[in-house]
Structure formats: structure tokens, C-alpha cells
C-alpha angles and dihedrals in degrees: 000000000000120000096200122075137172093219128017115190113202105206125041097205125121095292097041093050091047090056089047092052091045088057093043117115093027122107092251113114106232131189126188117204116202131164099206129047114240119251103255103172137037140155115280094240095051124096126204115247094229120058132173132214101234116205124218088254091055090048089053090053090052091046092051090049091052093243105104096079091057090049091051091050089056101041135301120168119209119212117201102181140030127207116197126180143166115249090206099052145004099277114126140158130199122206119196125185092213089068089068095039093253126128093220143011094220144301136276107222130178111245089231092056090053092045095048093049093049094042088053092047092056088065088065093065122081093198096054126074128185113214106199138193090025137125137204112242102171142356126201124190125220131170098271108018141015117241113219125195113208124199095234107019103039121217126008129164133219138191086213131018116199121200110217093148102117138253093318091051114181089196089059093045092049089052091050092234108162123219132208128207142085142248113264092216087236138109127207112229112204134189143127120258142175123222136203094243126051116260091228090220085287129134109226121202129178119189117216131175090253093050143292126297117211128194107197115195120238123198094242091063096264129111130225109219134205112190111185109198142138116302091245092052091044089056090050091051092049091049095051122101115245096263093053092045093050092050092049092049093048089054094045090052090048088236091282087153096030119251122340103246104178136029136186130208114311131223137172139207131192118252122221141154112237130166128178114234088226130014094208142050138166103321088340139108135180124215134177121357090350085070102030141007119197139185110268097223092110098032093236102126100093092038091057088050092051090051088050089054093047093047095046091048090051092049093048097046091047092050093044091051088054093049096250127145104264091207097051117119094233090056094046090046089071091059091048093051090046097053112022097070096047090047091050092050092052092046092050091048091052090050090052094050091046091052094042095050095037095056121100093193108126096228090053093046090052091046096050094045092049089047093054093046092047093047090052090056096050110073095185092056092045090050092052091049089051093049091049092047091050091054096247095127132069135033101322125192114246091253091060095052 
């Protein structure tokens, strides 16, 4: 096995493997370092606890990488409409893909389905190797290459190291890149449930002062839920027996889909805003949660990371074709300029929504309910919101078009 690579990606999650596949088939030597093997098999009737709302732009990335067909063969669940309402008033807005001449707004896909398809796709590329299980222990910068010390395989070198290793990125920490942000004092409770009434291929979201509750439709009739709430309440929800949890969930959803009649295993994760002060360093770049963590209320987190991966791949392949040093700061700066502004705009928008819908102040309650009602009555505005949410707006990488 070679010890010298052009690109070493630390983190073989959804975003890291997307970047690896985007560099697949080139003459760049790529290694992916991942601590835990991906889940590749499961029983047909089981559903992964964590799901993602995949935009049309992200679907296009997966299609262009040759991975979407494998995902669809496992399970992808289209949603065609979205119902959003304020739990503290009568404001509501209804989004329908038919209004913008589309057959769907996006897909709900289990994270393990995305992961399995991308991991399998890596095997098709001679220039990409997945080193797993493996962990980064140390990284040392020099002028031309970065020297990495791995737990099992010892030292390797890279012209470029990419941190795709999540919000607690060791790559970012080793490079002494600071972050700014704050905890939201919320946890996201996730599970899979079944309801009395059909979900109608519609995503349902109720905003409450403690946080939003989302029912995301799956194609077997179940829903994946994300319930953002206070850490104390999340602990209570995790400690409940199934009957008590289903009753609490039915009440919180205002029985929009009737009673919750079945529930799977529950989990929770803390929510925070975090943004790296820079996405790049000497022969180093950050993508996905290593660069930015965002509130999940609009389901945009993983989609931003996938756009990072597609944009970075485009920058690297273009620079390599022109004979440039792919680890040079002036090359990587193009990636940072491309993605940092868009990510910051989305993060700030999510913060604004969280504060607006989390406030119990009467003027803000009135404002948000009126805002929802007015938006619902303005089709051109609703259509623009849908197009943005689907990823059809902005400076998209070629893979996303």
C-alpha cells in the first residue's frame, strides 16, 4: 500500500465519501480514513434512526456520481408537499411541488442508505482507497505535504488533507482553526413512528416555543421524526415507555395524522451553531460539519455539506488539470469564497427562524403568524422559497446541476 497520496480525506461519512467519489476516476491518488465500518446490510423491514431530507441538488450530485440508483434500490422516500404551522397561533403555510411544475420537493433518505451506496461506489474507482477501521492520531505540516500519523498504518503523506470528520473535527483542531457559535440549548430527538392516518407524502412541521417537531414521510407508510426540544424534555422523552412517548408525540403534533400507533428505538443529539473561522489552511480544507454546524429545522445541514464536497472537488480537479498545486492556499481560497458566504447566509436564516418561532413575546407571535398567513397567500413568494429549498438557486457546482 502506498504511503503517499494527493488527497487524504479524514472522515468517511456521507460528505467525505461524496468528495471521494467526486474525485474518483481522476489521476489523483485519494485515501479516505474512517474509524467505523459503514452499515452495509439490514433487514428489509428495519428503518435507520437517522434520516436526511435530500434536496433536488443533492439528488443530482448522487446521480452524477453514479450512486443514486443504488440508494433508490434500497429505499428513498419522495415528499411532494409540506405543511408548516405555528403551535402558538393560527398561522400556517402549505407548499406543493405541483405549484412549481415539479413532481416532488425532495426525498427523505436514511443516512445508512446514503452511506452504504457511496461506500460501495468507492470500490469502483482504482484511484480511491478506503482505510477502515483507521484513525488520525497526529498531523504535521511541512512546506509541500502534510505528514499524517495513523493509529494502525503509521505515517502517510498528503498534498491536501480534507477534514470531513464532523463538528468535533480533529483535523480542524490539529490545524488550530478556531470556531465561533453557541449551543442552542436544544436536543433533537429522533425515531421512526407509524400513525393512524396516512402521511400523504407530505412533510409536517409544527413550531413550538421549545423547538420544531417534524414528521418526515417514508415510503413504507411510516414517518421519521425530529423533535427539537430542551435537553431536559429530551431526556424525559427518551426515558418514557413507548405508550407514554406515543401519547406525548400525538399531542405535540396536534393529531394531524391521528394518533401515533407504533414507535421504534429513540435517540437524541445536541444542537448547536458552529462555524469555522476559515475553511482552509496550509494544504488543508474543511467540509461539512467540520466547517459548519446548523440547526436542523429546515433539514439543510447535510445538503450544505454535499455542496461543499462537490465545490471542493470541482476546484481541485480544475487546478490539477491546469498543473497547479492542489494544496496551495490561492487554489483553496476559491473553494472557501464559493461556499463560506452561502453557508453563513443559511446559518443566519436558521438562527432567525429559531429565535422568531421560539419566542413567547406577543409582538413576535403576531408577526410570525401573520408572516405565515401572508406567505401562504403569495404564490410567487412560496414558489421562490420552494426553489431555494430544493437547491435550484445560487452558484451551484457542476455536479449539482
